[in-house]
C-alpha positions as CSV (number, residue, x, y, z in Angstrom):
1,M,-15.0,-1.0,-16.5
2,A,-14.0,1.5,-13.8
3,K,-12.3,4.7,-14.8
4,I,-9.4,6.6,-13.3
5,C,-10.2,10.1,-12.1
6,L,-7.3,12.4,-11.5
7,C,-7.8,14.7,-8.5
8,L,-6.4,18.2,-9.2
9,T,-5.4,20.1,-6.1
10,G,-3.1,22.8,-7.5
11,P,-3.5,26.4,-6.3
12,T,-4.1,27.7,-9.8
13,I,-5.9,26.7,-13.0
14,E,-2.6,26.7,-14.8
15,K,-0.9,24.3,-12.4
16,N,-3.8,21.9,-12.6
17,L,-3.7,21.9,-16.4
18,Q,0.0,21.2,-16.3
19,A,-0.6,18.3,-14.0
20,L,-3.3,16.9,-16.2
21,D,-1.1,17.1,-19.3
22,R,1.5,15.0,-17.5
23,Y,-1.0,12.2,-16.8
24,R,-3.4,12.7,-19.7
25,S,-2.6,9.4,-21.4
26,L,-3.3,7.5,-18.1
27,V,-6.5,9.0,-16.9
28,D,-10.1,9.0,-18.1
29,L,-11.5,12.1,-16.3
30,A,-10.4,14.8,-13.8
31,E,-11.8,16.3,-10.6
32,L,-11.2,20.0,-10.1
33,R,-10.9,20.5,-6.4
34,V,-11.9,24.1,-6.2
35,D,-11.3,24.1,-2.4
36,F,-7.6,23.8,-3.1
37,L,-7.5,26.8,-5.5
38,D,-6.3,30.2,-4.5
39,P,-9.3,32.5,-3.8
40,Q,-8.7,34.6,-6.8
41,E,-8.7,31.5,-9.0
42,R,-12.0,30.2,-7.9
43,F,-14.1,32.4,-10.2
44,R,-12.1,31.3,-13.3
45,I,-13.4,27.7,-13.2
46,R,-16.2,28.0,-15.8
47,S,-13.8,27.5,-18.7
48,F,-11.9,24.6,-17.1
49,P,-13.7,21.7,-18.7
50,E,-13.0,23.0,-22.2
51,Q,-9.4,23.7,-21.3
52,A,-9.0,20.2,-19.8
53,G,-10.4,18.4,-22.8
54,I,-11.7,15.4,-20.8
55,P,-14.8,14.9,-18.6
56,T,-14.4,16.9,-15.4
57,I,-16.0,16.8,-11.9
58,L,-16.7,20.0,-10.1
59,S,-16.0,19.7,-6.4
60,V,-15.9,22.3,-3.6
61,R,-15.2,20.1,-0.5
62,R,-15.9,21.5,2.9
63,R,-13.3,21.1,5.7
64,H,-15.5,19.0,7.9
65,D,-15.9,16.6,4.9
66,G,-12.1,16.3,4.5
67,G,-11.7,19.3,2.2
68,R,-10.2,22.8,2.5
69,F,-13.2,25.0,2.0
70,D,-14.3,27.0,5.1
71,Q,-15.8,30.2,3.8
72,G,-19.4,29.3,4.4
73,E,-22.2,27.7,2.4
74,G,-23.3,31.0,0.8
75,V,-19.9,31.5,-0.9
76,R,-19.7,27.8,-1.8
77,L,-23.1,28.0,-3.5
78,V,-22.0,31.0,-5.5
79,I,-18.9,29.1,-6.7
80,L,-21.0,26.0,-7.6
81,A,-23.5,28.2,-9.5
82,K,-20.6,30.0,-11.3
83,G,-19.2,26.7,-12.4
84,L,-22.5,25.5,-13.8
85,A,-23.8,28.7,-15.3
86,F,-23.9,29.7,-19.0
87,A,-23.9,26.1,-20.1
88,E,-22.8,25.5,-23.7
89,S,-24.6,23.4,-26.2
90,D,-21.4,21.3,-26.6
91,P,-21.4,19.2,-23.4
92,R,-17.6,18.9,-23.6
93,K,-17.4,22.6,-22.6
94,N,-19.4,21.9,-19.4
95,F,-18.6,20.1,-16.2
96,A,-19.6,16.5,-16.7
97,Y,-20.3,15.9,-13.0
98,V,-20.8,18.0,-9.9
99,D,-20.1,16.5,-6.5
100,I,-22.7,17.6,-3.9
101,E,-22.9,16.3,-0.4
102,N,-26.1,14.5,0.7
103,D,-27.0,17.3,3.2
104,L,-26.9,20.0,0.5
105,Q,-30.3,20.0,-1.2
106,I,-30.5,23.0,-3.5
107,P,-33.2,22.4,-6.1
108,A,-32.0,25.3,-8.4
109,I,-28.5,23.9,-8.7
110,Q,-29.7,20.3,-9.1
111,E,-32.2,21.4,-11.8
112,A,-29.6,23.4,-13.7
113,A,-27.3,20.4,-13.6
114,R,-30.0,18.2,-14.9
115,I,-31.1,20.5,-17.8
116,F,-27.5,21.0,-19.0
117,G,-26.5,17.3,-18.8
118,T,-24.2,17.6,-15.7
119,R,-24.6,14.5,-13.6
120,V,-25.0,15.0,-9.8
121,I,-22.7,12.8,-7.6
122,R,-24.5,12.6,-4.3
123,S,-21.7,12.1,-1.7
124,R,-21.3,11.2,1.9
125,Y,-17.9,11.4,3.7
126,C,-17.4,9.3,6.8
127,L,-14.1,10.4,8.3
128,D,-14.6,8.4,11.6
129,G,-14.5,5.0,10.0
130,T,-17.1,2.7,8.4
131,P,-20.5,3.6,9.8
132,T,-22.2,0.9,12.0
133,D,-25.4,1.6,10.1
134,L,-23.8,1.3,6.7
135,E,-27.0,0.2,5.0
136,N,-29.0,3.3,6.2
137,V,-26.1,5.7,5.3
138,W,-26.0,4.2,1.8
139,Q,-29.8,4.6,1.4
140,S,-29.4,8.3,2.3
141,V,-27.2,9.0,-0.7
142,S,-28.8,6.5,-3.2
143,S,-32.4,7.4,-3.0
144,S,-32.5,9.3,-6.3
145,P,-32.4,7.4,-9.6
146,F,-31.1,10.4,-11.4
147,E,-28.0,10.9,-9.2
148,I,-24.8,8.8,-8.7
149,P,-24.4,7.8,-5.0
150,K,-20.9,8.1,-3.6
151,L,-19.6,6.9,-0.2
152,A,-16.1,7.7,1.0
153,V,-15.0,6.1,4.2
154,N,-11.8,6.8,6.2
155,T,-10.9,3.2,6.9
156,R,-9.5,2.9,10.5
157,S,-8.8,-0.8,10.3
158,I,-8.7,-3.8,7.9
159,H,-12.1,-4.7,9.4
160,D,-13.5,-1.4,7.9
161,T,-12.2,-2.4,4.6
162,E,-13.6,-5.9,4.9
163,R,-17.1,-4.5,5.6
164,L,-16.9,-2.2,2.5
165,F,-16.1,-5.2,0.2
166,R,-18.7,-7.4,1.8
167,F,-21.5,-4.7,1.6
168,F,-20.9,-3.4,-1.9
169,G,-19.6,-6.7,-3.4
170,S,-23.1,-8.2,-2.9
171,M,-24.7,-5.5,-5.0
172,D,-25.6,-5.5,-8.6
173,N,-22.7,-4.1,-10.6
174,E,-25.2,-2.5,-13.0
175,Q,-26.1,0.0,-10.3
176,E,-24.1,3.2,-10.7
177,R,-22.0,4.0,-7.6
178,I,-18.7,5.3,-6.3
179,V,-17.1,3.7,-3.4
180,V,-13.8,4.8,-1.8
181,G,-11.9,3.5,1.2
182,M,-9.7,6.3,2.2
183,G,-6.6,6.0,4.4
184,E,-3.9,3.3,4.8
185,Y,-6.2,0.3,5.2
186,G,-8.3,1.2,2.2
187,L,-5.8,1.1,-0.6
188,C,-7.2,-2.1,-2.0
189,T,-10.6,-0.5,-2.5
190,R,-9.0,2.1,-4.7
191,V,-7.5,-0.6,-6.9
192,L,-10.3,-3.3,-6.8
193,C,-13.1,-1.1,-8.1
194,D,-14.4,-4.1,-10.1
195,L,-15.1,-5.8,-6.8
196,T,-16.9,-2.9,-5.1
197,G,-18.7,-1.9,-8.3
198,S,-17.2,1.6,-8.1
199,M,-17.3,3.7,-11.4
200,F,-14.2,5.6,-10.6
201,G,-10.9,5.1,-8.9
202,Y,-9.5,8.4,-7.6
203,A,-5.8,9.1,-8.2
204,S,-3.4,11.9,-7.2
205,A,-1.1,14.0,-9.3
206,M,1.8,13.6,-6.8
207,G,4.3,13.3,-9.6
208,S,3.5,16.8,-10.6
209,G,4.0,18.1,-7.1
210,L,0.3,18.3,-6.2
211,E,-0.8,16.9,-2.8
212,P,-3.4,14.1,-2.6
213,S,-6.9,15.3,-2.1
214,A,-7.6,12.4,0.3
215,P,-5.4,10.0,2.3
216,G,-4.4,6.9,0.5
217,Q,-4.6,8.1,-3.1
218,I,-2.2,6.5,-5.7
219,D,-0.4,7.9,-8.6
220,P,-2.1,7.0,-12.0
221,D,1.1,5.5,-13.3
222,A,1.2,3.0,-10.3
223,L,-2.5,2.3,-10.8
224,R,-1.9,1.3,-14.4
225,S,1.6,-0.2,-14.4
226,V,1.8,-1.9,-11.0
227,Y,-1.9,-2.6,-10.1
228,C,-3.2,-3.2,-13.7
229,F,-6.1,-0.9,-13.2
230,G,-8.4,-1.1,-16.2
231,E,-6.7,-4.2,-17.5
232,A,-7.5,-6.9,-15.0
233,G,-10.7,-8.9,-15.6
234,P,-12.7,-11.6,-13.7
235,D,-10.3,-14.3,-15.0
236,W,-7.3,-12.7,-13.2
237,N,-5.9,-14.1,-10.0
238,L,-5.2,-11.9,-7.0
239,Y,-2.1,-12.0,-4.8
240,G,-0.8,-9.7,-2.1
241,I,1.4,-8.9,0.8
242,L,0.2,-9.0,4.4
243,G,1.9,-6.8,7.0
244,G,1.7,-3.7,9.1
245,I,1.4,-0.2,7.6
246,P,5.0,-0.3,6.2
247,V,3.9,-2.8,3.5
248,L,2.5,0.3,1.7
249,G,6.2,1.1,0.8
250,S,7.0,-2.5,-0.2
251,L,8.7,-3.2,-3.5
252,S,6.9,-6.6,-3.7
253,P,4.0,-5.3,-5.8
254,R,6.4,-4.0,-8.4
255,I,8.4,-7.2,-8.4
256,H,5.5,-9.6,-8.7
257,S,3.6,-7.4,-11.2
258,A,6.6,-7.2,-13.4
259,G,7.0,-11.0,-13.2
260,F,3.4,-11.7,-14.0
261,S,3.6,-9.3,-17.0
262,A,6.8,-10.8,-18.4
263,A,5.5,-14.4,-17.9
264,G,2.1,-13.6,-19.5
265,I,0.2,-14.5,-16.3
266,K,-3.1,-12.8,-15.7
267,A,-2.6,-11.7,-12.1
268,R,-2.2,-8.7,-9.9
269,Y,-0.5,-8.2,-6.5
270,L,-1.5,-5.7,-3.8
271,P,-0.3,-4.6,-0.4
272,F,-2.7,-5.4,2.4
273,P,-1.8,-3.4,5.6
274,A,-3.6,-5.0,8.5
275,D,-4.1,-4.5,12.2
276,D,-6.0,-7.8,12.7
277,L,-5.3,-11.2,11.3
278,D,-8.8,-12.5,11.6
279,S,-10.2,-9.7,9.5
280,F,-7.6,-10.1,6.9
281,M,-8.2,-13.8,6.6
282,R,-11.9,-13.2,6.1
283,L,-11.1,-10.5,3.5
284,A,-8.7,-12.9,1.7
285,E,-11.5,-15.4,1.5
286,L,-14.0,-12.8,0.3
287,L,-11.6,-11.5,-2.4
288,E,-10.5,-15.0,-3.4
289,V,-6.9,-14.2,-2.9
290,R,-4.8,-17.0,-4.3
291,G,-1.7,-16.4,-2.2
292,F,0.1,-13.8,-0.2
293,S,3.5,-12.8,1.1
294,I,3.8,-12.2,4.9
295,T,5.9,-9.7,6.7
296,A,6.0,-8.3,10.2
297,P,4.1,-8.6,12.5
298,F,2.4,-11.7,11.1
299,K,5.1,-14.2,10.3
300,E,4.6,-16.1,13.5
301,K,0.9,-15.3,14.1
302,I,0.0,-16.9,10.8
303,L,1.2,-20.4,11.8
304,P,-2.0,-21.6,13.4
305,R,-3.9,-20.7,10.2
306,L,-1.9,-23.0,8.0
307,S,-3.2,-26.3,6.9
308,R,0.2,-27.5,5.9
309,R,3.7,-26.2,6.8
310,S,6.9,-26.7,4.8
311,P,9.9,-28.2,6.6
312,E,11.5,-24.8,6.7
313,V,8.5,-23.2,8.4
314,D,8.5,-25.9,11.1
315,A,12.3,-25.6,11.6
316,I,12.3,-21.8,11.7
317,G,9.0,-21.1,13.3
318,A,8.0,-18.4,10.9
319,C,6.2,-18.3,7.6
320,N,6.5,-15.6,4.9
321,T,4.4,-17.2,2.1
322,A,0.9,-18.6,2.1
323,V,-0.6,-20.4,-1.0
324,R,-4.2,-21.4,-1.3
325,T,-4.9,-25.1,-2.0
326,E,-7.9,-27.4,-1.8
327,R,-7.0,-28.1,1.9
328,G,-6.6,-24.5,2.9
329,W,-3.4,-22.4,3.2
330,D,0.0,-24.0,2.7
331,G,2.8,-22.1,4.4
332,Y,6.4,-21.7,3.2
333,N,9.5,-19.8,4.2
334,T,11.4,-18.2,1.4
335,D,13.2,-15.7,3.7
336,A,15.8,-18.4,4.4
337,H,16.5,-19.0,0.7
338,G,16.7,-15.2,0.1
339,F,19.0,-14.5,3.0
340,R,21.2,-17.5,2.2
341,K,21.7,-16.4,-1.4
342,A,22.2,-12.7,-0.5
343,V,24.6,-13.2,2.5
344,L,26.9,-15.6,0.6
345,Q,27.1,-13.1,-2.3
346,F,27.8,-10.2,0.1
347,M,30.5,-12.1,2.0
348,G,32.0,-13.6,-1.2
349,A,32.0,-17.0,0.3
350,R,30.6,-20.5,-0.1
351,D,29.9,-20.9,3.6
352,L,30.3,-18.8,6.8
353,K,32.6,-21.1,8.8
354,G,34.8,-19.1,11.1
355,I,32.4,-16.1,11.0
356,R,31.0,-14.8,14.3
357,A,27.7,-13.0,13.7
358,C,25.3,-10.9,15.7
359,I,21.6,-11.0,14.9
360,V,19.8,-7.8,15.9
361,G,16.1,-8.5,16.4
362,A,14.1,-11.6,17.3
363,G,11.1,-11.6,15.0
364,G,10.2,-13.8,12.0
365,A,13.1,-12.5,9.8
366,A,15.6,-13.0,12.6
367,R,14.5,-16.6,13.0
368,S,15.2,-17.2,9.3
369,V,18.6,-15.5,9.6
370,A,19.5,-17.6,12.6
371,Y,18.5,-20.8,10.8
372,V,20.7,-20.0,7.8
373,L,23.7,-18.7,9.8
374,L,24.0,-22.0,11.7
375,E,23.3,-24.0,8.5
376,L,26.3,-22.2,6.9
377,G,28.6,-22.8,9.8
378,A,28.7,-19.4,11.5
379,E,28.7,-18.8,15.2
380,A,26.0,-16.4,16.2
381,C,24.4,-14.4,19.1
382,V,21.1,-12.6,19.4
383,I,20.4,-9.1,20.8
384,N,16.9,-7.6,20.9
385,R,15.1,-4.9,22.8
386,G,12.5,-7.3,24.1
387,I,14.2,-9.8,26.4
388,T,11.6,-12.5,26.2
389,R,11.7,-12.8,22.4
390,A,15.5,-12.7,22.4
391,K,15.7,-15.5,24.9
392,R,13.2,-17.6,23.1
393,L,15.0,-17.3,19.7
394,A,18.4,-17.8,21.3
395,E,17.4,-20.9,23.2
396,T,15.9,-22.5,20.1
397,Y,19.4,-22.7,18.7
398,G,21.5,-22.6,21.8
399,L,22.9,-19.1,21.2
400,P,24.2,-16.5,23.6
401,W,21.8,-13.5,23.8
402,A,21.2,-10.2,25.5
403,G,18.6,-7.4,25.7
404,M,19.7,-3.9,24.8
405,T,21.7,-3.6,28.0
406,E,25.4,-3.4,28.9
407,R,25.7,-7.1,28.2
408,A,24.7,-6.3,24.5
409,V,27.8,-4.2,24.2
410,D,30.0,-7.0,25.4
411,I,28.4,-9.7,23.3
412,I,28.3,-7.8,20.1
413,E,32.0,-7.0,20.4
414,R,32.7,-10.7,20.4
415,Y,30.3,-11.4,17.5
416,N,30.9,-8.6,15.1
417,D,32.5,-10.1,12.0
418,L,29.0,-9.9,10.5
419,I,26.1,-7.9,12.0
420,I,22.6,-8.6,10.6
421,Q,20.0,-6.0,11.5
422,T,16.5,-7.5,11.1
423,T,14.2,-5.1,13.0
424,S,11.9,-2.5,11.4
425,V,13.7,0.4,13.1
426,G,14.6,2.9,10.3
427,M,12.3,1.4,7.8
428,E,10.0,3.6,5.7
429,G,6.8,3.7,7.7
430,G,8.4,2.0,10.7
431,P,9.9,3.3,13.9
432,P,12.5,6.0,13.3
433,G,16.0,5.8,14.6
434,D,19.2,3.7,14.8
435,P,18.7,0.4,16.6
436,L,22.5,0.2,17.4
437,E,23.1,3.9,18.2
438,W,25.2,2.9,21.2
439,Y,27.5,0.7,19.2
440,Q,30.7,2.2,17.8
441,F,31.8,0.7,14.5
442,T,35.5,0.0,14.0
443,G,35.4,-0.3,10.2
444,K,36.1,-4.1,10.4
445,E,32.5,-5.2,10.6
446,A,30.3,-6.3,7.7
447,L,26.7,-5.0,8.2
448,F,23.8,-6.7,6.4
449,E,20.5,-4.9,7.0
450,T,17.3,-6.6,5.9
451,I,15.6,-3.2,5.3
452,Y,15.6,-2.0,1.7
453,N,13.3,1.0,1.9
454,P,15.0,3.5,2.3
455,Q,18.0,2.3,0.5
456,E,20.2,3.6,3.3
457,T,19.1,3.9,6.9
458,A,20.8,6.0,9.6
459,L,22.5,2.8,10.8
460,L,23.7,1.7,7.3
461,R,25.1,5.2,6.6
462,R,26.9,5.3,10.0
463,A,28.5,1.9,9.3
464,R,29.5,2.9,5.8
465,E,31.1,6.1,6.9
466,S,33.0,4.2,9.5
467,G,34.6,2.1,6.8
468,C,32.5,-1.0,7.1
469,R,31.3,-3.2,4.2
470,V,27.5,-2.7,4.1
471,T,24.5,-3.9,2.2
472,N,20.7,-3.4,2.5
473,G,18.0,-6.0,2.0
474,R,17.3,-5.5,-1.7
475,S,19.1,-8.6,-2.9
476,M,17.5,-10.7,-0.2
477,L,14.1,-9.3,-1.2
478,M,14.6,-10.2,-4.9
479,A,15.8,-13.7,-4.1
480,Q,12.9,-14.6,-1.7
481,A,10.3,-12.9,-4.0
482,A,11.5,-15.0,-7.0
483,A,11.0,-18.1,-4.8
484,Q,7.6,-16.9,-3.8
485,F,6.7,-16.3,-7.5
486,S,7.4,-19.9,-8.2
487,L,5.2,-21.0,-5.4
488,F,2.4,-18.8,-6.5
489,T,2.6,-19.6,-10.2
490,G,4.6,-22.8,-10.7
491,K,6.9,-20.9,-13.0
492,E,10.4,-19.5,-12.6
493,Y,10.6,-15.7,-12.2
494,P,11.3,-14.3,-15.7
495,E,14.8,-12.8,-16.3
496,S,13.2,-10.4,-18.7
497,A,11.0,-8.8,-15.9
498,S,11.7,-5.1,-15.6
499,L,10.9,-3.1,-12.4
500,S,11.1,0.3,-14.2
């Protein structure tokens, strides 16, 4: 079973110990990143393992390997020697591991580590993506039977992540190794250590104010409570959410994980940021993903991959839920259900007859919104920055439309009882700004924004300050996620599920 290693990047020994105390009950070992320490603190490291009270890795990472150390190899060797010197007979008082790069071959340090029971982690850091000669690179760090090989790759794409799982997933899990996919696309490698065979999953003490030691690290609490690290076994099912980089800020993992836990279902749910649908679909097959939620920009791109579409998917032209079946992937649209429930609650009505609404955006979410608005009896229009997409959506339902031109100002003033903002502008991880910065609210409009992270965007705040009724997309998210949960599991979302 993989262990959680807490990376300590504080400037002082004291701050690192404080961070460790906060997470002690959640982690199995710690890595002291000496390259983050203030210079005067670097020669106080020898007593750290005893102070920490848990197994500790000694690391002095060079800048060109993604670390902070740039004082030269001579000084670095002195620090490493200092950390390993005067070994105690009680191994708990010594560093349990020392991380040494594969190009640093210093027999004296390696022999000292061996004699005193400190395991050498032989590491390679590939900051430019997954190497094309992955097998040769791995052989360069795994040649010694006495050392633990480690490969950390800065994933530049979902294809990089797929290659890591495919390469290491085929290996014998009895072989000791550490595998890390750094960066946005590699988050799943940090969670699914059981599928790469990695001994450790590295976590960050962000909750204690320490910065991550590498891009993509997760807080130990999230690893345990949201991603079930250390709990999930081979009989657990895997689900996730497919989207662009903003899915890393999605609440869906918390929602579904809480539901699985409350319902007693052995399953976990991860975000899968992707830049290429083909690579993700191959990865989903490789990891035996049982189902996944779908968000921008893949709600329409996924359609040709579906073996069966629900009537809503065919009517709307967008899919936000895929479920694995014997025939392939079945596609559903729960956005429509979520928006229908949320907008009626927001408007305090049983239908939207007499309401003139403006849809901002023309993507998958906008298609679901248009479908529901007309179903509920509203009159609607479409405005969007991209004219082609605006025209295509509007013509599907016979709606007036405009690009972000002077015509948009005229049209929105005639359809402003309810404004529904469906683009990713202002979303955490999405394009910054206010998609309607040119529109002056009168205070009579109702604004529904499908974004929920952050809770209040610049647009929502401006509308609220103008006296408008406003809501974000949280209620829509919860309603559509509950419907997805039922499609994934065949059970109702438990009322007892807690997102805390």
